[in-house]
Backbone as CSV, one residue per row, in Angstrom:
resi,resn,N_x,N_y,N_z,CA_x,CA_y,CA_z,C_x,C_y,C_z
1,MET,3.098,46.963,119.622,3.597,48.048,120.450,5.061,48.293,120.093
2,ASN,5.392,49.492,119.658,6.763,49.868,119.336,7.337,50.707,120.466
3,ILE,8.480,50.272,120.971,9.157,50.946,122.078,10.518,51.418,121.609
4,LEU,10.851,52.659,121.951,12.141,53.237,121.627,12.902,53.511,122.912
5,VAL,14.133,53.018,122.985,15.063,53.370,124.051,16.142,54.207,123.373
6,LEU,16.215,55.476,123.747,17.055,56.440,123.050,18.073,57.043,124.011
7,GLY,19.351,56.781,123.756,20.425,57.376,124.541,20.981,58.588,123.832
8,LEU,21.104,59.699,124.554,21.592,60.941,123.981,22.894,61.360,124.641
9,GLY,23.705,62.102,123.898,24.903,62.663,124.499,26.061,62.747,123.544
10,ASN,27.051,63.502,123.961,28.262,63.718,123.185,29.387,62.907,123.823
11,ALA,29.879,61.904,123.124,30.885,60.990,123.657,32.215,61.671,123.968
12,LEU,32.398,62.887,123.510,33.646,63.603,123.759,33.581,64.532,124.959
13,MET,32.417,64.599,125.612,32.205,65.603,126.659,31.887,64.990,128.018
14,SER,32.736,64.116,128.497,32.649,63.537,129.834,31.227,63.067,130.154
15,ASP,30.599,63.644,131.166,29.295,63.154,131.634,28.181,63.338,130.619
16,ASP,28.377,64.216,129.651,27.366,64.391,128.615,27.199,63.114,127.781
17,SER,28.175,62.223,127.859,28.103,60.961,127.111,27.268,59.896,127.812
18,LEU,26.677,60.217,128.933,25.967,59.225,129.746,24.931,58.420,128.972
19,GLY,24.064,59.073,128.222,23.008,58.351,127.504,23.565,57.368,126.493
20,VAL,24.622,57.777,125.807,25.274,56.913,124.828,25.900,55.711,125.524
21,ARG,26.563,55.948,126.645,27.206,54.857,127.395,26.171,53.893,127.989
22,ALA,25.051,54.422,128.438,24.000,53.560,128.978,23.433,52.654,127.888
23,VAL,23.210,53.198,126.701,22.711,52.397,125.583,23.734,51.327,125.189
24,GLU,25.008,51.699,125.166,26.050,50.708,124.870,25.999,49.563,125.874
25,ARG,25.867,49.892,127.137,25.816,48.868,128.190,24.582,47.985,128.008
26,LEU,23.438,48.591,127.735,22.218,47.818,127.508,22.400,46.848,126.335
27,GLN,22.987,47.332,125.242,23.171,46.493,124.061,24.178,45.375,124.309
28,GLN,25.154,45.615,125.168,26.143,44.591,125.489,25.574,43.511,126.403
29,GLU,24.700,43.896,127.316,24.252,42.983,128.359,22.911,42.303,128.093
30,TYR,22.115,42.846,127.161,20.760,42.320,126.973,20.444,42.094,125.502
31,ARG,19.510,41.170,125.292,18.904,40.981,123.971,17.503,41.571,124.055
32,PHE,17.124,42.323,123.037,15.844,43.015,123.043,14.883,42.330,122.081
33,PRO,13.635,42.171,122.490,12.656,41.516,121.611,12.256,42.417,120.447
34,ASP,11.610,41.798,119.457,11.058,42.573,118.349,10.132,43.648,118.913
35,GLY,10.122,44.779,118.265,9.268,45.876,118.716,9.971,46.838,119.654
36,VAL,11.209,46.520,120.053,11.986,47.413,120.910,13.241,47.823,120.149
37,LYS,13.384,49.128,119.902,14.578,49.660,119.248,15.420,50.371,120.296
38,VAL,16.687,50.039,120.325,17.638,50.700,121.214,18.576,51.499,120.324
39,VAL,18.577,52.825,120.510,19.261,53.718,119.574,20.238,54.627,120.302
40,ASP,21.468,54.670,119.786,22.452,55.656,120.208,22.158,56.906,119.398
41,GLY,21.473,57.861,120.005,21.074,59.072,119.295,22.134,60.149,119.276
42,GLY,23.205,59.944,120.033,24.286,60.923,120.050,23.769,62.333,120.217
43,THR,24.100,63.200,119.270,23.652,64.602,119.282,22.847,64.917,118.026
44,LEU,22.120,63.933,117.519,21.471,64.059,116.216,20.206,64.909,116.182
45,GLY,19.613,65.233,117.315,18.470,66.140,117.341,17.331,65.730,116.427
46,LEU,16.940,66.630,115.508,15.779,66.394,114.653,15.939,65.213,113.707
47,TYR,17.158,64.765,113.484,17.366,63.585,112.641,16.800,62.323,113.285
48,LEU,16.450,62.408,114.546,15.879,61.262,115.261,14.354,61.198,115.128
49,LEU,13.758,62.154,114.440,12.299,62.208,114.304,11.685,60.901,113.806
50,PRO,12.237,60.214,112.798,11.615,58.962,112.356,11.514,57.911,113.477
51,PHE,12.494,57.881,114.373,12.439,56.926,115.479,11.309,57.280,116.447
52,ILE,11.158,58.571,116.727,10.090,59.037,117.625,8.721,58.777,117.001
53,GLU,8.609,59.033,115.692,7.329,58.854,115.007,6.841,57.410,115.063
54,GLU,7.744,56.454,115.080,7.367,55.039,115.106,7.042,54.531,116.501
55,ALA,7.396,55.283,117.537,7.314,54.779,118.906,5.956,55.046,119.549
56,ASP,5.401,53.995,120.127,4.228,54.153,120.986,4.663,54.606,122.381
57,ARG,5.826,54.097,122.793,6.433,54.475,124.067,7.898,54.808,123.809
58,ALA,8.373,55.863,124.470,9.779,56.249,124.321,10.405,56.423,125.694
59,LEU,11.586,55.866,125.843,12.377,55.986,127.053,13.698,56.649,126.648
60,ILE,13.929,57.840,127.168,15.100,58.630,126.799,16.078,58.631,127.971
61,ILE,17.362,58.493,127.643,18.410,58.452,128.671,19.428,59.545,128.360
62,ASP,19.760,60.358,129.369,20.723,61.430,129.152,21.159,62.000,130.492
63,ALA,22.267,62.737,130.475,22.653,63.557,131.620,21.834,64.840,131.539
64,LEU,21.414,65.338,132.687,20.585,66.542,132.684,20.814,67.323,133.969
65,GLU,21.060,68.608,133.811,21.268,69.489,134.959,19.946,69.674,135.705
66,MET,19.915,69.157,136.939,18.704,69.263,137.764,19.001,69.915,139.120
67,GLN,20.171,70.559,139.231,20.558,71.211,140.489,20.595,70.205,141.641
68,ALA,21.083,69.010,141.371,21.172,67.951,142.380,22.641,67.588,142.582
69,GLU,22.890,66.682,143.505,24.248,66.173,143.712,24.687,65.403,142.474
70,PRO,25.919,65.591,142.015,26.404,64.812,140.877,26.246,63.308,141.124
71,GLY,25.769,62.617,140.111,25.540,61.182,140.223,24.132,60.815,140.661
72,THR,23.308,61.804,140.984,21.917,61.525,141.372,21.139,61.028,140.156
73,VAL,20.463,59.886,140.318,19.640,59.302,139.252,18.208,59.796,139.440
74,PHE,17.560,60.183,138.359,16.184,60.656,138.471,15.360,60.224,137.270
75,ARG,14.054,60.282,137.460,13.084,59.873,136.447,12.076,60.993,136.241
76,LEU,11.785,61.293,134.981,10.735,62.240,134.613,9.793,61.519,133.668
77,GLU,8.548,61.993,133.585,7.628,61.375,132.639,6.682,62.401,132.051
78,GLY,6.117,62.031,130.915,5.106,62.850,130.254,5.571,64.266,129.975
79,ASP,4.749,65.233,130.363,5.030,66.642,130.096,6.234,67.175,130.860
80,GLU,6.676,66.455,131.904,7.867,66.890,132.642,9.108,66.859,131.753
81,VAL,9.126,65.969,130.767,10.330,65.780,129.950,10.625,67.013,129.100
82,PRO,9.717,67.467,128.225,10.061,68.656,127.435,10.263,69.893,128.300
83,ARG,9.530,70.012,129.414,9.720,71.166,130.301,11.124,71.169,130.895
84,ALA,11.639,69.994,131.278,12.979,69.909,131.861,14.042,70.313,130.852
85,PHE,13.838,69.982,129.591,14.824,70.295,128.567,14.678,71.714,128.035
86,ALA,13.567,72.381,128.318,13.313,73.717,127.769,14.347,74.732,128.217
87,SER,14.860,74.601,129.421,15.789,75.610,129.943,17.245,75.169,129.874
88,LYS,17.548,74.074,129.214,18.915,73.567,129.168,19.668,74.122,127.967
89,LEU,20.963,74.284,128.122,21.774,74.941,127.115,22.739,73.996,126.403
90,SER,22.267,72.828,126.025,23.095,71.889,125.285,22.496,71.708,123.905
91,VAL,23.355,71.587,122.889,22.861,71.475,121.519,21.897,70.311,121.383
92,HIS,22.262,69.135,121.894,21.373,67.997,121.704,20.133,68.098,122.564
93,GLN,20.214,68.763,123.713,19.032,68.888,124.551,18.005,69.821,123.909
94,MET,18.450,70.930,123.336,17.513,71.785,122.614,16.933,71.018,121.434
95,GLY,17.744,70.185,120.806,17.253,69.347,119.727,16.177,68.397,120.202
96,LEU,16.310,67.874,121.405,15.303,66.965,121.932,13.984,67.693,122.159
97,GLN,14.050,68.889,122.713,12.824,69.661,122.924,12.126,69.904,121.588
98,ASP,12.904,70.302,120.585,12.345,70.536,119.250,11.789,69.249,118.656
99,LEU,12.529,68.171,118.820,12.116,66.863,118.312,10.756,66.456,118.879
100,LEU,10.602,66.600,120.172,9.331,66.230,120.804,8.199,67.157,120.367
101,ALA,8.508,68.438,120.185,7.478,69.388,119.740,7.016,69.075,118.323
102,VAL,7.953,68.778,117.435,7.588,68.455,116.052,6.769,67.172,116.007
103,ALA,7.192,66.157,116.745,6.446,64.898,116.771,5.022,65.135,117.271
104,ASP,4.876,65.970,118.293,3.557,66.275,118.837,2.701,67.026,117.819
105,LEU,3.277,68.026,117.156,2.535,68.795,116.158,2.064,67.926,114.991
106,GLN,2.850,66.924,114.643,2.489,66.036,113.542,1.573,64.892,113.986
107,GLY,1.282,64.848,115.277,0.397,63.801,115.782,1.090,62.469,115.983
108,TYR,2.422,62.476,116.110,3.179,61.241,116.268,3.894,61.139,117.601
109,ALA,3.527,61.934,118.561,4.192,61.864,119.859,3.904,60.510,120.498
110,PRO,4.920,59.924,121.138,4.670,58.660,121.844,3.580,58.857,122.889
111,ARG,2.735,57.845,123.048,1.664,57.989,124.049,2.205,57.946,125.463
112,GLU,3.405,57.378,125.626,4.067,57.378,126.923,5.521,57.771,126.719
113,LEU,5.976,58.735,127.530,7.328,59.257,127.427,7.944,59.261,128.816
114,VAL,9.096,58.596,128.946,9.803,58.525,130.218,11.262,58.894,129.982
115,PHE,11.813,59.642,130.904,13.210,60.047,130.853,13.918,59.534,132.094
116,TRP,15.053,58.873,131.897,15.931,58.475,132.998,17.235,59.223,132.811
117,GLY,17.687,59.884,133.843,18.912,60.647,133.726,19.714,60.684,134.998
118,VAL,20.869,61.310,134.878,21.792,61.465,135.996,22.299,62.903,135.990
119,GLN,22.424,63.456,137.183,23.008,64.789,137.340,24.493,64.723,137.010
120,PRO,24.949,65.491,136.000,26.372,65.467,135.649,27.225,66.219,136.673
121,ALA,28.497,65.847,136.722,29.476,66.585,137.512,30.373,67.409,136.595
122,SER,30.577,66.905,135.363,31.514,67.555,134.447,31.053,67.361,133.005
123,ILE,31.160,68.413,132.212,30.939,68.280,130.773,32.143,68.837,130.021
124,GLU,33.321,68.570,130.584,34.569,68.974,129.953,34.887,68.043,128.790
125,MET,35.827,68.459,127.962,36.286,67.630,126.850,37.145,66.496,127.398
126,LYS,36.503,65.384,127.736,37.179,64.187,128.221,36.357,62.984,127.782
127,MET,37.021,61.874,127.609,36.337,60.656,127.165,35.760,59.853,128.324
128,GLU,36.140,60.159,129.561,35.698,59.375,130.709,34.568,60.081,131.453
129,LEU,33.682,59.274,132.014,32.671,59.814,132.923,33.359,60.241,134.216
130,SER,32.799,61.241,134.889,33.315,61.630,136.199,33.033,60.489,137.181
131,PRO,33.781,60.398,138.280,33.555,59.308,139.236,32.114,59.189,139.749
132,PRO,31.436,60.289,140.128,30.064,60.089,140.622,29.089,59.598,139.554
133,VAL,29.273,60.028,138.313,28.383,59.598,137.233,28.714,58.163,136.825
134,ALA,29.991,57.827,136.766,30.383,56.440,136.475,29.801,55.496,137.521
135,ALA,29.813,55.923,138.788,29.271,55.091,139.868,27.755,54.925,139.749
136,ALA,27.077,55.886,139.118,25.615,55.828,138.975,25.172,55.038,137.751
137,LEU,26.092,54.693,136.855,25.715,54.048,135.594,24.995,52.719,135.805
138,ASN,25.464,51.883,136.718,24.788,50.600,136.970,23.365,50.802,137.463
139,GLN,23.169,51.739,138.395,21.826,52.023,138.910,20.921,52.517,137.785
140,LEU,21.465,53.370,136.929,20.688,53.893,135.808,20.250,52.770,134.872
141,VAL,21.191,51.912,134.477,20.857,50.808,133.580,19.831,49.883,134.237
142,ASP,20.001,49.576,135.510,19.017,48.744,136.222,17.639,49.402,136.223
143,SER,17.592,50.711,136.396,16.312,51.439,136.401,15.638,51.370,135.037
144,VAL,16.420,51.478,133.980,15.872,51.385,132.623,15.319,49.981,132.385
145,VAL,16.047,48.967,132.799,15.581,47.585,132.636,14.275,47.369,133.403
146,LYS,14.183,47.902,134.603,12.949,47.773,135.396,11.795,48.533,134.749
147,GLU,12.083,49.688,134.168,11.043,50.455,133.466,10.511,49.643,132.294
148,LEU,11.403,49.049,131.525,10.977,48.218,130.396,10.161,47.030,130.880
149,ASP,10.544,46.448,131.991,9.780,45.335,132.572,8.368,45.793,132.939
150,ARG,8.237,46.989,133.498,6.900,47.539,133.818,6.062,47.701,132.556
151,TRP,6.735,47.939,131.433,6.045,48.069,130.151,5.783,46.701,129.515
152,GLY,6.134,45.633,130.189,5.890,44.291,129.677,6.980,43.771,128.766
153,VAL,8.147,44.398,128.756,9.266,43.969,127.919,10.161,43.053,128.743
154,THR,10.303,41.825,128.276,11.197,40.872,128.929,12.495,40.820,128.141
155,LEU,13.574,41.154,128.828,14.886,41.166,128.190,15.617,39.862,128.476
156,GLY,16.289,39.357,127.462,17.159,38.210,127.660,18.581,38.703,127.892
157,LYS,19.345,37.907,128.605,20.754,38.251,128.818,21.516,37.968,127.517
158,ALA,22.441,38.858,127.177,23.272,38.662,126.000,24.227,37.498,126.240
159,ALA,24.547,36.797,125.189,25.433,35.642,125.326,26.847,36.055,125.595
C-alpha cells in the first residue's frame, strides 16, 4: 500500500503556505514507515503527477477558501476534493484540480483521497501565518496523524 501525504502552498503568501508548513511539522515530529511518502508539493501542480500515480491513498493538506471563520479546520474526501478546488483562483489549486483529472483519466487516481485544510485569513505577501491559522496548525497536524492511523499507518516520534 503506497500512501502520499502532500502539502501544497506558496511559502511567500502567508496562510497559503499552510500545507507546506504542516508537512514540515510532520517531518520534524514523526518518522514515517516504508510505503508512506511525505512531500512538500509547494506550487508544482502537474509536476506532482508521478507522486499521485504511485499512491493508493492520498492525503492532501492546504489552505482553502470555504467561506468559514479563519482558522477553521475541515476535511473533504473523494469527489468532494476536486469539486472544492474547481472554483478556487489559486495557481496551485487549479494545478491540483488538473493533476487529479489527469491521474483519473490515465487510470492512476488514488483509490482513496482525503483533504485536510484550514480556512485562510490572509494570502498577502508575508512569511508568517496569520494568528488564527497559526493557532489551527497543531489541530491540523493532529488530524492528519489520526487520519493516517485510521489507514493503519503507525508513526514513530522523531528523535
